[in-house]
N, C-alpha and C positions, 0 to 999 in steps of 0.2 A: 756769088756768095754775099756780096754787099753792094748797096747803091749809095754813092756819095753825092749829096746835094749841097752846094755851096751858096750861102746867103750873104756873102760879103765878109768884111773884116771885123764887124762888130760881133760880140758874143751873142749866141742864142741862149737867153737866160731861161726860157720856158717855151714849151710847145704843146699842142694838142691837135689830134686829127679828128675829122668828121667821121661819120659812120662808115662811109664807103671808101675812106682813105684817099679820096680825090681832092680833098680840101685840107688845109692846115692853117692854124692860127698860131703865130709866134711873136715873141717880143725880142727885139735886138737891143736889149740893155737900155731902153729909153721908155718914154711915157706912152708910146704907141703900140697898138696891136695890129700886126700885118696879117691880112687874109690872102692866102694863095690858093690857086686851083691848078691841078695837074693837067698839062696838055702836051701830048707827045713826049712823055717821059721827063718833062721839065716843069718847074713851078713858075707860074705867072701871077704877079700881084694883081689882085682884083679890088681890094678895099683896104682902108686904114681906119681903125677905130681909135679915135684921138680924144676921148673925153677925160682920160686920166691926167692929173697934173704932175705926177712924179713917176719914177720907174715902175713898170709893171712887173710884179713879182711872181704871178701864177695865173695860168689859164686852164680852163676845162671845158671841152666841147661835148655837150650831152648827145649821145648817139640816137636816142629815141625822139626827143622833143626838138632836136637841132638847135638848142639854145646854147649860147656861150656865156660862161661866167668868168669875169676877170677881177683881179684885185691888185692893189698897188701900194707903194710906200706913201701915197697921199691919204691913206686911211680909209679909202673908199673901195667899194665893190660895185660892179654893174652886171646886170643880166642883159644880154643882147639877143634880140629876136629878128629874124629875117622877114621883113614885110615889104612886098612889092619890089624885091630885088635889092633892098637897102637894109642895113643893120640899124635897128632902133634900140636904144638902151632903156631899161626899166630901172627905176630907182631902188637901191638897196639901202637899208638903214642898219648898218652893223653895230653902231654905237661904240666905236673903239677910239681911243685917243693916241694910239701909236700905229706904226705901219702895219698894214695887212700883209702877211707873209706867204700864205698858202690857201688855196681854195679847191674844193672838190665837191662835185655833185654826188648825192646818195645814189645807190643802185636803181631805185625807182624814180629818181629825178624829181621828187616832190619837195626836196629841201637840199640845201648845201651847207657845208661847214667852212668857216673862214678862221684861220689861225692868225695870231697877231703878236706884236710886241707889247701889247697891253696885258700879257700874261693870262690870256683867256681865249676861248674858242666861241665864236658866234655861230649858232645854228639858225639858219635863215629859212623861212617858209613864206609862201605867197599869201598876201592879204588881199582878197578879191575886192572888198569894199573900197579900199583906197588905191588899188592898182600899184602896190609896191611890195617889196620883200622886207618883212620885219624879222627881228632876231631875239633869241634868248641866249644867255651866256652860261658857259661852263667855266668856272674859275678855280675852285679848290680841287686839288692842292698844287696847281701849277705855280711855279715860282720864278719862271723866266719866259723868254720869247718862245712861242710855239713855232716850230720850223717846218713841220710836215704832218700830213694827215692821210688816213686811208679808211674806207668804210668796210665794215663787215658785210657779207652777202645778205644778212637779215635786215638791212636797211636801218638798223637801230644802233648797233655798237660802232664805236669810232676809235681807231688807234691814233695816238698823237705822240710826236717826239718833240723835245724842246731843248733849249740850251741850259737847262738845269740837270742835264745828263740822264734824264729819265724817259722811258717809253711807257705810256699809260694807255689803258683801255677804258673808255667811258661809255655810259649809256646816253644816247642822244634821242631818246624816245620823245616824240612830240605828239601829244594826244590829238591836236588839231588835224594832223595829216596821217598819222600812223595807226595801224591796227595794233592791239595789245600784243607784244611779242611773247612767244613761247620760250620755255627754258632752252638753254644751249650749253655748250661746254664751258662757257665763261661765267655762267651763273643763271639764276632763275628769276630773281626780282631785278627789274631794270627801270627804276624811276629816273626822270630826267636828271642828268648831271652826276649820276652815281659812278663812283670809281670802282670798276670791276677788277682791275689789276694794275700793278705798278712794278716796273723793273729797272734795273741799272746794271751795267757791266762792272761798276766799281772802279773803272779806270779813268773816269773823268773826261769823256769825250762828248761834245755836242752831238745830238742825234740829227742826222741829215735827211733820212728817209725811212719810212715805215711801210710795210706791206702785209696785208692779211693773205693767207693761203686761199686757194679756191674754195675749200670747204669752210674756211673761217675758223678752223680749230687751231691754227698756228699763226703766229705773227713774227715777222722778221724785221730787223732794222740794222742800219749801218751808222757808225758814228765817227767822229774825228779822232778817236783813239785807234783807228785802223782795225776795227773789229767788225765781224758779221755775227749777229746774234739771232737766235731763234728760240721762241717759247712755244711749247706744246701744251695747250690747255687740257687735252685729254689725258695727260700724264702729270696732273697736279701742278701745272704751270712750271714745268721743268725748264730751266734756262740753259742753253748750250751756246758757247762762244768759240769762235775761231779767230786767232790773231797770228798772222805770219809776217812775211817781209814786205807785203804789199802796202802801198800808200792808202790814205783814207778814201773811202767811197762816198760819192754824193747821191747815188741813186741805187735802188734795189727793187726787183719785182720777181714774183713767182712766175714760172713758165709751165710748170706742172705741179702736182701736189707735193712732189719731193725734190724739185729742182728750182734753183734761183739764179738770176743773173744780176751782178752788181758792177757798177762802173764809177769812176771818179778820177782821182789825180794821177793814176797810172795810165790814163788815156786809152785803156784797153779793157773792154768788157770781159768779166770773168764768170765762168760757170761753176756753181756750187751745187752739191747734192746734200740732202738732209735725210738720212736713213738710220734707223736703229738708234736714234738719239745722238747722232754724230754729224757734224758739218764737215764736208770734204771738198777741197778745191779740185775740181775735175780738170779745168784747163782754161786757157785764154782763147777768146773768139777771134782776135785779130792776129793772124799769123802772116800778114802780108809781106814783111821784109825780113822775117826771122832767119831764113836760110841764108840770105845774102849777107847778113850781119856777122855770121860766124867767122868768115875769113875773106880777105880781099882777093879778087882774081888778079892774075898777073897783069892783065890789061889795065884794070882799075888802079893797081899799084903804080904803074908807069905814068898813068894820067895824073895821079895825085902828085907824083914827084915833079912832073912837068909844070902843073898849075900852082902848086902850093909849096914846092920844095920840101915835101914830106910825104911819106908813104902811109901816114895815119889819116883816117877819115875824120876830118874836123868839121863836118857838116853839122849844123844846128838842128836839122830836121830829125824828128823822132822816128823810130822804126815802127810807127803805128799810123793808121789812117787818120785818126784824130790827132791833131798837132797841139792840143792843149786840153785842159781839164774837161771831162765830160760832166755836164751839169744836170742832166735829166735822162732817165731811161723810161720807156713806155712800151706797152704792147702795141704792135702794128697790125698783125694778122692773127686771128684766133683769140683765145681768152687765157686767163691765168691757168686754167686747167689743161690747156693744150695749145700753147702759142707756137706758131710756125715762123713768125717774123717779129723782131723787136726793133725799136728805133732809139737812137741816142743823139743828143745834141750837146754842143760844147762851146767853150770860150773861143775856139778857132773859127766860129761862124758856120760850121758844118753840121748837117744832119745826116746821119748814116742809118740805112735800113739793113739789118742783118738777117739773112735767110738761115735760120737755125737748122733746117733739115739738110741743106747743102753743106753747111759747116760740119755737121755730124758725119757726113760721108767723107769729106775731104781732110779733116784733121784726125790723125791717127790717135786712137784712145779716147776721143771725145764722145761721150755717151750721155744723151739726154733721156731721163726716165722719170 
């Protein structure tokens, strides 16, 4: 049902897989990007990308072009290309004066977006003449650090979350590389930098992660106010929010047009459905030790009395496979329209691959639709 891969004691702050899922690039909370290849079910380190001067904050491995883009608190971004078995970096000029916080390739991989503490988004595209990546900025009306980004399937629209508690949808149309976009549910005219929509839960939580649905008609985000929010552009940008007893989520992704998985401080990925304008918590994916936690067996009770002079379980281990906050969630197998496996990485140094189809069969009442 799940594969647990241990990368040591340092937090896995960000990760990204290659197209075949036999390679992974990740950062262990420092200035390096580690490249691993899968061999016999285990990950073996093959390379280290060490050009960044401060902590790497985000990584994205492009499936078609096989290029890796990274960004860092050192205010830089690099595009890495595999040449002769070695990774070579290409200069990026993001023109930001604060930390770069998040980076993502566009669906067509002809540009990428970099969020930053400079209260702007840098849209970067390749300049053939100078052999570097240049940028244009989206600034207004962003009022604080951009924390997360996600591209619309049309390669033009971009969702952004920030610490000013807002989720926004911008146009990142770049005439040098893009064809003129046609109308969609978010609007008809899309000049560069146009604000197509802006939303807030009104509860004052930093936005940690945003995700467009497979069709691009819906956008979902999670914030530090412990909410999951969805906006449906086909229904007049109707905002739906769910807030229950769960802790804040750090990541969210669609796995079908009507299903989402979110994960964060609860250390347990949770499945939500969005149907008929309502968000519903379907269940938790990690059921590993839930049965055992209900009551202590007689043998366990006597063992605790013998070891600890108490019949109470005083272990500090969590009853989940992740033993600390989940920092990122990504699609492993399939697409947002029909994902069969997802991956989560966390502060505990683990990366876990969850088989959604097996979980659906084994967890009573769990239905992915």
